[in-house]
TIGU-501376 format. One record per residue (C-alpha): residue number from 1; residue in one letter; y, x, z. Coordinates in steps of 0.001 Angstrom, whole numbers, plus 500000, padded with zeros to 6 digits. Layout:
<r><resi>NUM</resi><resn>A</resn><y>Y</y><x>X</x><z>Z</z></r>
...
This chain:
<r><resi>1</resi><resn>Y</resn><y>087650</y><x>723162</x><z>479783</z></r>
<r><resi>2</resi><resn>S</resn><y>089172</y><x>722885</x><z>476318</z></r>
<r><resi>3</resi><resn>F</resn><y>089021</y><x>725506</x><z>473582</z></r>
<r><resi>4</resi><resn>D</resn><y>092207</y><x>725624</x><z>471516</z></r>
<r><resi>5</resi><resn>E</resn><y>091124</y><x>726070</x><z>467892</z></r>
<r><resi>6</resi><resn>N</resn><y>094751</y><x>726511</x><z>466816</z></r>
<r><resi>7</resi><resn>A</resn><y>095446</y><x>729457</x><z>469129</z></r>
<r><resi>8</resi><resn>F</resn><y>094001</y><x>732047</x><z>466753</z></r>
<r><resi>9</resi><resn>L</resn><y>095602</y><x>730433</x><z>463683</z></r>
<r><resi>10</resi><resn>N</resn><y>098993</y><x>730630</x><z>465390</z></r>
<r><resi>11</resi><resn>T</resn><y>098379</y><x>734256</x><z>466356</z></r>
<r><resi>12</resi><resn>E</resn><y>097308</y><x>735117</x><z>462817</z></r>
<r><resi>13</resi><resn>E</resn><y>100494</y><x>733565</x><z>461442</z></r>
<r><resi>14</resi><resn>R</resn><y>102665</y><x>735509</x><z>463935</z></r>
<r><resi>15</resi><resn>I</resn><y>101001</y><x>738813</x><z>463001</z></r>
<r><resi>16</resi><resn>R</resn><y>101529</y><x>738226</x><z>459270</z></r>
<r><resi>17</resi><resn>Q</resn><y>105165</y><x>737284</x><z>459858</z></r>
<r><resi>18</resi><resn>F</resn><y>105663</y><x>740393</x><z>461991</z></r>
<r><resi>19</resi><resn>F</resn><y>104311</y><x>742774</x><z>459348</z></r>
<r><resi>20</resi><resn>E</resn><y>106162</y><x>740982</x><z>456529</z></r>
<r><resi>21</resi><resn>F</resn><y>109371</y><x>741299</x><z>458548</z></r>
<r><resi>22</resi><resn>G</resn><y>108791</y><x>745056</x><z>458815</z></r>
<r><resi>23</resi><resn>Q</resn><y>108019</y><x>745367</x><z>455118</z></r>
<r><resi>24</resi><resn>E</resn><y>111279</y><x>743592</x><z>454246</z></r>
<r><resi>25</resi><resn>W</resn><y>113181</y><x>745902</x><z>456580</z></r>
<r><resi>26</resi><resn>L</resn><y>111713</y><x>748938</x><z>454802</z></r>
<r><resi>27</resi><resn>K</resn><y>113174</y><x>747687</x><z>451513</z></r>
<r><resi>28</resi><resn>K</resn><y>116668</y><x>748396</x><z>452831</z></r>
<r><resi>29</resi><resn>P</resn><y>118306</y><x>751699</x><z>451861</z></r>
<r><resi>30</resi><resn>A</resn><y>117256</y><x>754437</x><z>454275</z></r>
<r><resi>31</resi><resn>A</resn><y>120887</y><x>755000</x><z>455339</z></r>
<r><resi>32</resi><resn>S</resn><y>121258</y><x>751390</x><z>456538</z></r>
<r><resi>33</resi><resn>R</resn><y>118075</y><x>751296</x><z>458614</z></r>
<r><resi>34</resi><resn>N</resn><y>118691</y><x>751364</x><z>462350</z></r>
<r><resi>35</resi><resn>V</resn><y>115570</y><x>751819</x><z>464505</z></r>
<r><resi>36</resi><resn>S</resn><y>117264</y><x>750557</x><z>467649</z></r>
<r><resi>37</resi><resn>E</resn><y>118382</y><x>747432</x><z>465824</z></r>
<r><resi>38</resi><resn>I</resn><y>114959</y><x>746590</x><z>464440</z></r>
<r><resi>39</resi><resn>R</resn><y>113420</y><x>747048</x><z>467911</z></r>
<r><resi>40</resi><resn>K</resn><y>115953</y><x>744563</x><z>469236</z></r>
<r><resi>41</resi><resn>E</resn><y>115281</y><x>742130</x><z>466374</z></r>
<r><resi>42</resi><resn>I</resn><y>111517</y><x>742367</x><z>466913</z></r>
<r><resi>43</resi><resn>A</resn><y>111993</y><x>741590</x><z>470610</z></r>
<r><resi>44</resi><resn>E</resn><y>114198</y><x>738575</x><z>469853</z></r>
<r><resi>45</resi><resn>K</resn><y>112198</y><x>737212</x><z>466915</z></r>
<r><resi>46</resi><resn>F</resn><y>108615</y><x>737893</x><z>468067</z></r>
<r><resi>47</resi><resn>G</resn><y>108935</y><x>738528</x><z>471803</z></r>
<r><resi>48</resi><resn>L</resn><y>107429</y><x>742027</x><z>471384</z></r>
<r><resi>49</resi><resn>E</resn><y>108648</y><x>744981</x><z>473432</z></r>
<r><resi>50</resi><resn>I</resn><y>107416</y><x>747651</x><z>471033</z></r>
<r><resi>51</resi><resn>G</resn><y>107663</y><x>751303</x><z>472013</z></r>
<r><resi>52</resi><resn>V</resn><y>109496</y><x>753937</x><z>469985</z></r>
<r><resi>53</resi><resn>R</resn><y>106257</y><x>755828</x><z>469248</z></r>
<r><resi>54</resi><resn>E</resn><y>104439</y><x>752681</x><z>468090</z></r>
<r><resi>55</resi><resn>L</resn><y>107385</y><x>751650</x><z>465920</z></r>
<r><resi>56</resi><resn>D</resn><y>107454</y><x>755118</x><z>464363</z></r>
<r><resi>57</resi><resn>T</resn><y>103738</y><x>754771</x><z>463546</z></r>
<r><resi>58</resi><resn>L</resn><y>104390</y><x>751386</x><z>461914</z></r>
<r><resi>59</resi><resn>I</resn><y>107234</y><x>752797</x><z>459822</z></r>
<r><resi>60</resi><resn>R</resn><y>105135</y><x>755792</x><z>458743</z></r>
<r><resi>61</resi><resn>A</resn><y>102348</y><x>753378</x><z>457760</z></r>
<r><resi>62</resi><resn>N</resn><y>104909</y><x>751213</x><z>455894</z></r>
<r><resi>63</resi><resn>F</resn><y>103941</y><x>748198</x><z>458039</z></r>
<r><resi>64</resi><resn>S</resn><y>100646</y><x>748343</x><z>456156</z></r>
<r><resi>65</resi><resn>S</resn><y>098968</y><x>745044</x><z>455273</z></r>
<r><resi>66</resi><resn>E</resn><y>095626</y><x>746792</x><z>455909</z></r>
<r><resi>67</resi><resn>L</resn><y>096654</y><x>747405</x><z>459525</z></r>
<r><resi>68</resi><resn>A</resn><y>097679</y><x>743759</x><z>459815</z></r>
<r><resi>69</resi><resn>E</resn><y>094307</y><x>742593</x><z>458504</z></r>
<r><resi>70</resi><resn>T</resn><y>092463</y><x>744954</x><z>460866</z></r>
<r><resi>71</resi><resn>L</resn><y>094436</y><x>743601</x><z>463807</z></r>
<r><resi>72</resi><resn>I</resn><y>093796</y><x>739974</x><z>462776</z></r>
<r><resi>73</resi><resn>S</resn><y>090088</y><x>740597</x><z>462213</z></r>
<r><resi>74</resi><resn>L</resn><y>089560</y><x>742248</x><z>465609</z></r>
<r><resi>75</resi><resn>I</resn><y>091540</y><x>739589</x><z>467493</z></r>
<r><resi>76</resi><resn>G</resn><y>089541</y><x>736861</x><z>465738</z></r>
<r><resi>77</resi><resn>K</resn><y>086275</y><x>738549</x><z>466724</z></r>
<r><resi>78</resi><resn>I</resn><y>087296</y><x>739065</x><z>470376</z></r>
<r><resi>79</resi><resn>S</resn><y>088792</y><x>735593</x><z>470898</z></r>
<r><resi>80</resi><resn>S</resn><y>086004</y><x>733636</x><z>469178</z></r>
<r><resi>81</resi><resn>P</resn><y>083788</y><x>733148</x><z>472293</z></r>
<r><resi>82</resi><resn>G</resn><y>086851</y><x>732143</x><z>474309</z></r>
<r><resi>83</resi><resn>I</resn><y>089510</y><x>733789</x><z>476484</z></r>
<r><resi>84</resi><resn>I</resn><y>090791</y><x>732414</x><z>479782</z></r>
<r><resi>85</resi><resn>L</resn><y>093847</y><x>733747</x><z>481601</z></r>
<r><resi>86</resi><resn>S</resn><y>091830</y><x>734865</x><z>484635</z></r>
<r><resi>87</resi><resn>K</resn><y>088369</y><x>734101</x><z>486010</z></r>
<r><resi>88</resi><resn>N</resn><y>089953</y><x>734028</x><z>489463</z></r>
<r><resi>89</resi><resn>L</resn><y>091280</y><x>730585</x><z>488465</z></r>
<r><resi>90</resi><resn>F</resn><y>087770</y><x>729114</x><z>488769</z></r>
<r><resi>91</resi><resn>I</resn><y>087661</y><x>727116</x><z>492023</z></r>
<r><resi>92</resi><resn>R</resn><y>084852</y><x>724596</x><z>491380</z></r>
<r><resi>93</resi><resn>R</resn><y>081809</y><x>726894</x><z>491585</z></r>
<r><resi>94</resi><resn>E</resn><y>081921</y><x>727500</x><z>487820</z></r>
<r><resi>95</resi><resn>P</resn><y>080577</y><x>731080</x><z>488255</z></r>
<r><resi>96</resi><resn>E</resn><y>077373</y><x>729619</x><z>489774</z></r>
<r><resi>97</resi><resn>R</resn><y>077023</y><x>726358</x><z>487862</z></r>
<r><resi>98</resi><resn>G</resn><y>078760</y><x>727116</x><z>484555</z></r>
<r><resi>99</resi><resn>F</resn><y>081186</y><x>724685</x><z>482925</z></r>
<r><resi>100</resi><resn>I</resn><y>081506</y><x>722406</x><z>479901</z></r>
<r><resi>101</resi><resn>L</resn><y>083495</y><x>723946</x><z>477053</z></r>
<r><resi>102</resi><resn>F</resn><y>084968</y><x>721284</x><z>474755</z></r>
<r><resi>103</resi><resn>R</resn><y>085740</y><x>722490</x><z>471233</z></r>
<r><resi>104</resi><resn>G</resn><y>086294</y><x>719088</x><z>469633</z></r>
<r><resi>105</resi><resn>P</resn><y>084675</y><x>715644</x><z>469240</z></r>
<r><resi>106</resi><resn>G</resn><y>080914</y><x>716050</x><z>469389</z></r>
<r><resi>107</resi><resn>N</resn><y>081207</y><x>719791</x><z>469969</z></r>
<r><resi>108</resi><resn>E</resn><y>080787</y><x>720702</x><z>473606</z></r>
<r><resi>109</resi><resn>K</resn><y>078211</y><x>722530</x><z>475677</z></r>
<r><resi>110</resi><resn>L</resn><y>077539</y><x>723941</x><z>479116</z></r>
<r><resi>111</resi><resn>I</resn><y>078179</y><x>727685</x><z>479147</z></r>
<r><resi>112</resi><resn>R</resn><y>078106</y><x>730494</x><z>481704</z></r>
<r><resi>113</resi><resn>V</resn><y>081286</y><x>732202</x><z>482856</z></r>
<r><resi>114</resi><resn>E</resn><y>079845</y><x>735505</x><z>481603</z></r>
<r><resi>115</resi><resn>E</resn><y>079939</y><x>734165</x><z>478039</z></r>
<r><resi>116</resi><resn>I</resn><y>083751</y><x>734132</x><z>477921</z></r>
<r><resi>117</resi><resn>L</resn><y>086400</y><x>736753</x><z>478623</z></r>
<r><resi>118</resi><resn>E</resn><y>089519</y><x>736849</x><z>480721</z></r>
<r><resi>119</resi><resn>V</resn><y>092630</y><x>738452</x><z>479191</z></r>
<r><resi>120</resi><resn>K</resn><y>092029</y><x>741820</x><z>480876</z></r>
<r><resi>121</resi><resn>E</resn><y>088424</y><x>741945</x><z>479631</z></r>
<r><resi>122</resi><resn>S</resn><y>089480</y><x>740947</x><z>476107</z></r>
<r><resi>123</resi><resn>R</resn><y>091905</y><x>743876</x><z>475929</z></r>
<r><resi>124</resi><resn>E</resn><y>089240</y><x>746289</x><z>477158</z></r>
<r><resi>125</resi><resn>K</resn><y>086780</y><x>744987</x><z>474564</z></r>
<r><resi>126</resi><resn>F</resn><y>089448</y><x>745241</x><z>471855</z></r>
<r><resi>127</resi><resn>A</resn><y>090123</y><x>748869</x><z>472798</z></r>
<r><resi>128</resi><resn>A</resn><y>086385</y><x>749635</x><z>472580</z></r>
<r><resi>129</resi><resn>E</resn><y>086241</y><x>748058</x><z>469103</z></r>
<r><resi>130</resi><resn>V</resn><y>089261</y><x>750087</x><z>467944</z></r>
<r><resi>131</resi><resn>E</resn><y>087615</y><x>753346</x><z>469042</z></r>
<r><resi>132</resi><resn>R</resn><y>084813</y><x>752703</x><z>466542</z></r>
<r><resi>133</resi><resn>L</resn><y>087261</y><x>752548</x><z>463623</z></r>
<r><resi>134</resi><resn>A</resn><y>087880</y><x>755526</x><z>461331</z></r>
<r><resi>135</resi><resn>L</resn><y>091646</y><x>755569</x><z>461906</z></r>
<r><resi>136</resi><resn>P</resn><y>094117</y><x>758251</x><z>463026</z></r>
<r><resi>137</resi><resn>G</resn><y>094815</y><x>758377</x><z>466772</z></r>
<r><resi>138</resi><resn>P</resn><y>098395</y><x>757052</x><z>466511</z></r>
<r><resi>139</resi><resn>Q</resn><y>097211</y><x>753981</x><z>464577</z></r>
<r><resi>140</resi><resn>K</resn><y>094507</y><x>753269</x><z>467169</z></r>
<r><resi>141</resi><resn>M</resn><y>097155</y><x>753485</x><z>469896</z></r>
<r><resi>142</resi><resn>L</resn><y>099369</y><x>751150</x><z>467869</z></r>
<r><resi>143</resi><resn>L</resn><y>096600</y><x>748541</x><z>467503</z></r>
<r><resi>144</resi><resn>R</resn><y>095857</y><x>748623</x><z>471235</z></r>
<r><resi>145</resi><resn>S</resn><y>099542</y><x>748178</x><z>471997</z></r>
<r><resi>146</resi><resn>L</resn><y>099877</y><x>745225</x><z>469593</z></r>
<r><resi>147</resi><resn>A</resn><y>096721</y><x>743633</x><z>471002</z></r>
<r><resi>148</resi><resn>D</resn><y>098363</y><x>743509</x><z>474440</z></r>
<r><resi>149</resi><resn>A</resn><y>100997</y><x>741246</x><z>472888</z></r>
<r><resi>150</resi><resn>F</resn><y>098877</y><x>739164</x><z>470517</z></r>
<r><resi>151</resi><resn>L</resn><y>095684</y><x>738575</x><z>472536</z></r>
<r><resi>152</resi><resn>T</resn><y>096296</y><x>735292</x><z>474352</z></r>
<r><resi>153</resi><resn>P</resn><y>094124</y><x>732744</x><z>476224</z></r>
<r><resi>154</resi><resn>N</resn><y>092557</y><x>729935</x><z>474188</z></r>
<r><resi>155</resi><resn>I</resn><y>090655</y><x>728198</x><z>477013</z></r>
<r><resi>156</resi><resn>T</resn><y>092417</y><x>725955</x><z>479538</z></r>
<r><resi>157</resi><resn>Y</resn><y>091309</y><x>723554</x><z>482249</z></r>
<r><resi>158</resi><resn>N</resn><y>091397</y><x>719949</x><z>481008</z></r>
<r><resi>159</resi><resn>K</resn><y>092356</y><x>718005</x><z>484127</z></r>
<r><resi>160</resi><resn>V</resn><y>092783</y><x>714628</x><z>482394</z></r>
<r><resi>161</resi><resn>E</resn><y>089325</y><x>714635</x><z>480772</z></r>
<r><resi>162</resi><resn>T</resn><y>087736</y><x>715911</x><z>483995</z></r>
<r><resi>163</resi><resn>E</resn><y>089189</y><x>713008</x><z>486018</z></r>
<r><resi>164</resi><resn>V</resn><y>088107</y><x>710481</x><z>483366</z></r>
<r><resi>165</resi><resn>R</resn><y>084525</y><x>711763</x><z>483488</z></r>
<r><resi>166</resi><resn>K</resn><y>084471</y><x>711893</x><z>487289</z></r>
<r><resi>167</resi><resn>E</resn><y>085610</y><x>708270</x><z>487450</z></r>
<r><resi>168</resi><resn>H</resn><y>082991</y><x>707288</x><z>484874</z></r>
<r><resi>169</resi><resn>A</resn><y>080284</y><x>709050</x><z>486891</z></r>
<r><resi>170</resi><resn>R</resn><y>081427</y><x>707328</x><z>490104</z></r>
<r><resi>171</resi><resn>S</resn><y>081282</y><x>703893</x><z>488452</z></r>
<r><resi>172</resi><resn>R</resn><y>077636</y><x>704471</x><z>487470</z></r>
<r><resi>173</resi><resn>V</resn><y>076484</y><x>705308</x><z>491001</z></r>
<r><resi>174</resi><resn>E</resn><y>074960</y><x>702335</x><z>492833</z></r>
<r><resi>175</resi><resn>T</resn><y>075551</y><x>701699</x><z>496522</z></r>
<r><resi>176</resi><resn>V</resn><y>072920</y><x>703358</x><z>498723</z></r>
<r><resi>177</resi><resn>F</resn><y>071733</y><x>701496</x><z>501840</z></r>
<r><resi>178</resi><resn>Y</resn><y>070178</y><x>703187</x><z>504886</z></r>
<r><resi>179</resi><resn>R</resn><y>068153</y><x>701319</x><z>507515</z></r>
<r><resi>180</resi><resn>I</resn><y>068048</y><x>702769</x><z>511037</z></r>
<r><resi>181</resi><resn>K</resn><y>065613</y><x>701210</x><z>513506</z></r>
<r><resi>182</resi><resn>K</resn><y>067027</y><x>700072</x><z>516830</z></r>
<r><resi>183</resi><resn>G</resn><y>066398</y><x>702668</x><z>519526</z></r>
<r><resi>184</resi><resn>K</resn><y>065811</y><x>705521</x><z>517095</z></r>
<r><resi>185</resi><resn>V</resn><y>066856</y><x>708866</x><z>518598</z></r>
<r><resi>186</resi><resn>I</resn><y>069104</y><x>710692</x><z>516178</z></r>
<r><resi>187</resi><resn>I</resn><y>069698</y><x>713855</x><z>518212</z></r>
<r><resi>188</resi><resn>R</resn><y>069175</y><x>714938</x><z>521801</z></r>
<r><resi>189</resi><resn>K</resn><y>071472</y><x>717037</x><z>523947</z></r>
<r><resi>190</resi><resn>G</resn><y>070878</y><x>720699</x><z>523193</z></r>
<r><resi>191</resi><resn>D</resn><y>069233</y><x>720082</x><z>519817</z></r>
<r><resi>192</resi><resn>E</resn><y>070500</y><x>721908</x><z>516723</z></r>
<r><resi>193</resi><resn>A</resn><y>072505</y><x>719636</x><z>514424</z></r>
<r><resi>194</resi><resn>T</resn><y>070995</y><x>719783</x><z>510942</z></r>
<r><resi>195</resi><resn>A</resn><y>072569</y><x>718530</x><z>507722</z></r>
<r><resi>196</resi><resn>E</resn><y>070254</y><x>715493</x><z>507851</z></r>
<r><resi>197</resi><resn>T</resn><y>071290</y><x>714737</x><z>511450</z></r>
<r><resi>198</resi><resn>L</resn><y>074986</y><x>714996</x><z>510621</z></r>
<r><resi>199</resi><resn>K</resn><y>074475</y><x>712616</x><z>507693</z></r>
<r><resi>200</resi><resn>W</resn><y>072916</y><x>709977</x><z>509990</z></r>
<r><resi>201</resi><resn>I</resn><y>075710</y><x>710369</x><z>512577</z></r>
<r><resi>202</resi><resn>S</resn><y>078327</y><x>709970</x><z>509835</z></r>
<r><resi>203</resi><resn>I</resn><y>076621</y><x>706778</x><z>508590</z></r>
<r><resi>204</resi><resn>I</resn><y>076499</y><x>705292</x><z>512112</z></r>
<r><resi>205</resi><resn>N</resn><y>080158</y><x>706133</x><z>512785</z></r>
<r><resi>206</resi><resn>Q</resn><y>081202</y><x>704567</x><z>509499</z></r>
<r><resi>207</resi><resn>S</resn><y>079222</y><x>701431</x><z>510330</z></r>
<r><resi>208</resi><resn>L</resn><y>080829</y><x>701158</x><z>513764</z></r>
<r><resi>209</resi><resn>K</resn><y>084308</y><x>701589</x><z>512309</z></r>
<r><resi>210</resi><resn>E</resn><y>083677</y><x>698837</x><z>509763</z></r>
<r><resi>211</resi><resn>R</resn><y>082301</y><x>696536</x><z>512486</z></r>
<r><resi>212</resi><resn>H</resn><y>085338</y><x>697055</x><z>514745</z></r>
<r><resi>213</resi><resn>A</resn><y>087657</y><x>696516</x><z>511818</z></r>
<r><resi>214</resi><resn>W</resn><y>085875</y><x>693243</x><z>510976</z></r>
<r><resi>215</resi><resn>V</resn><y>086257</y><x>691999</x><z>514591</z></r>
<r><resi>216</resi><resn>K</resn><y>089971</y><x>692854</x><z>514634</z></r>
<r><resi>217</resi><resn>N</resn><y>090563</y><x>691166</x><z>511286</z></r>
<r><resi>218</resi><resn>F</resn><y>088648</y><x>688055</x><z>512354</z></r>
<r><resi>219</resi><resn>A</resn><y>090526</y><x>687790</x><z>515677</z></r>
<r><resi>220</resi><resn>G</resn><y>093894</y><x>688189</x><z>513951</z></r>
<r><resi>221</resi><resn>T</resn><y>093051</y><x>685583</x><z>511303</z></r>
<r><resi>222</resi><resn>F</resn><y>091754</y><x>683140</x><z>513961</z></r>
<r><resi>223</resi><resn>L</resn><y>094949</y><x>683412</x><z>516031</z></r>
<r><resi>224</resi><resn>L</resn><y>097122</y><x>682917</x><z>512955</z></r>
<r><resi>225</resi><resn>F</resn><y>095276</y><x>679719</x><z>511937</z></r>
<r><resi>226</resi><resn>A</resn><y>095315</y><x>678452</x><z>515536</z></r>
<r><resi>227</resi><resn>L</resn><y>099072</y><x>678920</x><z>515644</z></r>
<r><resi>228</resi><resn>L</resn><y>099525</y><x>677090</x><z>512342</z></r>
<r><resi>229</resi><resn>L</resn><y>097291</y><x>674192</x><z>513442</z></r>
<r><resi>230</resi><resn>F</resn><y>098661</y><x>673632</x><z>516946</z></r>
<r><resi>231</resi><resn>S</resn><y>102377</y><x>674235</x><z>516296</z></r>
<r><resi>232</resi><resn>P</resn><y>102976</y><x>670818</x><z>514593</z></r>
<r><resi>233</resi><resn>G</resn><y>101142</y><x>669053</x><z>517433</z></r>
<r><resi>234</resi><resn>L</resn><y>103275</y><x>670711</x><z>520096</z></r>
<r><resi>235</resi><resn>I</resn><y>106459</y><x>669771</x><z>518229</z></r>
<r><resi>236</resi><resn>L</resn><y>105371</y><x>666090</x><z>517978</z></r>
<r><resi>237</resi><resn>L</resn><y>104355</y><x>666053</x><z>521661</z></r>
<r><resi>238</resi><resn>H</resn><y>107828</y><x>667100</x><z>522767</z></r>
<r><resi>239</resi><resn>W</resn><y>109715</y><x>665200</x><z>520071</z></r>
<r><resi>240</resi><resn>D</resn><y>110913</y><x>662474</x><z>522468</z></r>
<r><resi>241</resi><resn>T</resn><y>112213</y><x>665035</x><z>524892</z></r>
<r><resi>242</resi><resn>I</resn><y>114094</y><x>666812</x><z>522116</z></r>
<r><resi>243</resi><resn>L</resn><y>115692</y><x>663534</x><z>520971</z></r>
<r><resi>244</resi><resn>L</resn><y>116641</y><x>662624</x><z>524571</z></r>
<r><resi>245</resi><resn>H</resn><y>118389</y><x>665940</x><z>525088</z></r>
<r><resi>246</resi><resn>R</resn><y>120363</y><x>665458</x><z>521883</z></r>
């Protein structure tokens, strides 16, 4: 899995742009400010569906730079360990075995699933952090609402690198040979089939398949060469007859 170092930087930039946009809007004469219009512009420019109450809180706070910095600081703290879209996406026993988190060249380690957050958990943790702040209730509600929009995953499954490493691991594994003595009883009727027994049966079946395939290939190759060798002789043998008929 890859950790996107740029995810937070991009989020930070979007937050600053959002608050600066609001501050510029507040510079307009009060008579020309249209709340419905700015909500529409925010949705188009930043992809944020901000509620009327939250927008009112922002306007009352003058799109405060302090609020922006608080939001950025909390998002940076929450997203630092890593956020994945959903832990339900794990399908390779990562919850039991952990997984390798790649943060850049020479910076990777095996971590437990519990060490990262999914989006839902990150929002819950953000809300808990906000409750500790000495801010008015409306501003806390505003921060939680903005976090829903700005908290995004920064961990994704790296399929390409995974396949490269799997292939590398396969190439380093040497062929394993098993020797089974003639007459050895693998399993008797009525016996319980263990994992070891099933392994031996699989090996024997594979060996038989390869043997039958070798016989078929040999027989086919032999017939082809026989045909190539004897065809010219048969033509020469009947050459006089062919000429006579012509």
